[in-house]
N, C-alpha and C positions, 0 to 999 in steps of 0.2 A: 661947193659940194665937199663934205667932210671925207676924210680917208675911209671911214667905216662904210660910207655909201658907195665907194668906188669898187670896181671889180678888178681882180688881178689880170695883168696882161700876160700873154704867152711869154715864157722866159727866153725863147730863142731870140738872140740879138738884143736882148734887154741889157743896157749898160749898167755897170755897178755904179753906185752913188759915190761921189767924192766925200771926204771926211766932213767938209763943210755942209754939204747937202744932207748927209745923215744926221749931223748935229742939229740942223734946223728942224728936221722932221721929228727928232727925239722929243722936242717940246710938246708934240701932240700925243705922245705915249709915255707919260711921265713915270709910270711904274716899271718901265723897261730899262735895261742897261745895254750899252754898246760895248762889245769886247770881241776882239779877234774876228772882225768882219761878220759879226752876228748880233742879233737882237735877242736878249734873254730876259725871262721873267720867271720867278718862282712863286707859286701860289700855294697857300696852306688852307686845307679844308678840315672840317670837324672830325671826319673819319674817312676810312678807306672807301666805303661805298659812295660817298659824295665826291671824292676825288675821281673815281672811275666814272661816275655819272657825268661829271664835267667833261672828261676826256671823250666820252661817247657823244656828247653834244658838239664838242669841238670837231670831232671826226666828220660829222655831217657838213659842217661849214667849210673845213679845209678841202674836203673832197669836191664840194661844189665849186670851189675856187681853183682847184688843182694846184694848190700851193701848201705843202705840208711841213709842219715843224718837226724837229727832233723832240721827242717826248720822253721824259724820264719820270717814272712814278715810284715814289718811296713812301709807302704807307699812306699818309694823308697829305703828302707834299707832291706837287707836280711842277716839274721844271720844263719850260718850253724854250726852244731856241729856233729862231727863224733866220735863214740866210738863203740866198739864191745861188745854188751850186753852179748852175750854168753860166752865171755872170761872174763868178769868182768873188762874190762879196754881197753886200746889201743892195737891194733895189727897192723901189717904191712898193713893190708887192709885199715885202716883209713888213713894212709899216702899215699897209692896208690890213694885213692879217693880224697884226698886233691890236689894232683898234677893233676889229671884228671879234677877236678873242676877248678883249676887255668887256665888250657888250654882253658876252655870254654870262658874265659873272653878275650882272646887274639884274 
């Protein structure tokens, strides 16, 4: 089963990934970067309405998974950051959501 087909687990008691575990999962989300216990990606859209439309589609997915990114919108640029605050770092949930986010762009 691919990460995109998985559902997020409840964050309570979910352990943070080790650096090696996070690096291994990063290979499955090649357009994302690891920094400061977070998974980040910047997306560029043709214009502001398309950026907002993407965020609207993403909102439905993250709400259904109950795992929400930090979102920064700057005109046609959208910066997303996933981390699991309750775990104090990255968990498998963050990588699951990164793959689900990537599928929204296709």
